[in-house]
N, C-alpha and C positions, 0 to 999 in steps of 0.2 A: 800458745796464746792466740786467741782469735782476734781478728781485726776489730778495732774500736772506732772506726769512722762512722759517725752518724750520717744518714742520708740528709742532704742539705735542704731539700725542698718539701720537707714534712713540717706542717704547722704544729703548734702546741696542741690544738684540738685533735689533729690526726694522731699525734703521739699518745694522747689520752685514749683514743680508740684502740691503738696498738696495745697499750698496756692492759686494757680491759679484755681484749681478745686473748692476750697471753694468759689470763686468769682462767680461761675456759679449757676444758679438755681438748687436746690437740686435734682430735678427729671430729669435733662438734662443729656443725654448720650453724651459724647464728643468723637470725632474721633481723631485718631492719626494725620490725616492731619491738623485738626484745631490747635492742639498743636504744630505740626512741624512749622507751619506758625508763631505762637505766639513766639516760642523760637528760630526761625531761625535755625532749625536743620532738618536733613533728617527724614522722617516718621519712618524709621526703628529704629532710636535712640529713638523715642518716644515709639515705640512698646516695646523695651527692658526695658525702664523705667516703662511703664505700667505693663509689666509682673512681674517686680521686686516688684512693689507696690502690685500687686495681690498676689504674694507669701507671702508677709508680712500681708495679709488679710486687706489691707487698701483700695483696689480698686477691684471692680468687672469688669473684662476686658474680652470681648469676641471678638476674631479676626473678623474684618470686621463689627462689630456691635457697637463698641465703648466701653466706660467705664463710670462708676460712682462710687462714694465713698461708702465704706461700713460704718457701724456705727462706727467702730474703726477708719477708715479713716477720718470720720467727726470729731470725737473727737480729733485726732492728728492735723487735719487742724485747728480746733477751737483754740487749744492750741498755735499753731504757729501764728495764726492771733492775738490772745490776746497779745502775746509777742511783735509782730511787732507793734501793735497799741499803747501799753504802751511806747515803745521806741520812736515812732513818737512824742507822746505828750512830753516826756522828752526832746527830741532834740529841739523841738520848744520852750517850756516854759523855759528851763534852759540854753540852749546853743544858742537860738535865730536863729536857722536854719529856712530856708523857708520850706513850706510844701513839696515841691518836694525834697529838700535836706534831710529833715528828713526821708522821705520815702526811699530814696536811701540808706542812712546810716543805717536805721533799717534793710533793706533787707540784708545788708552785715553781720549783727551780730545776727539777731533774732534766727537763727538756733543754734548758739553756746552758747548763754547766758542761764544761768540756770533759772528755774522757781522761785527759791528762790530769786534771785536778782531782777527779775521782780516784785515779790510780794513786796519787799522792796521799789522799785521805785513807785509802785502803791500806797502804803501806804504813802510815802513821798509826793506824788502829790495829796493826799486826794481822791484816788480812782476815777480817771477820767472816765466819762461815754461815751464820744464821742472822736474819734480820729480827727486829723486835716482834714482828708478827709470827715468827717461827718458821719462815720460809728460807730455804737454802739460798745462799748468795753464790752465784756462779763465779768460780775462780778462773774461768777461761779468759777473762778480759783483763786480768791483773797479773803482774809478775808474781810468781810464788815466792815464799820466804826462802832466803838463801841459807 
């Protein structure tokens, strides 16, 4: 089982950047312009966030050349995606939300909820393997079924 400690000095916005970076191919460098369009912000705002992620050793960022996640960035991104996907399953299976609403609601709280609570949800739901969107849910962050 991998460590489930979320880095403490990452803001909710930075966590959204991490999740978006996780959705890209692992070897793809992303530009500030691409992210600015995605988040509907000015490229300088993305540059500031990329620089902060870089200072936290979560992102390799080179001005005018783009950015890609470091190993620690990948780990933190995987942790956030695990939490997000478990929440999506919970919202659909137990609350009856649509796939779109489950994703939207999970995005609002995945950053704030502890890994311990997610582990309990995961166990309660018998360790789901796939989220409503069809993506694999990493089992490395949760105890396996006994």
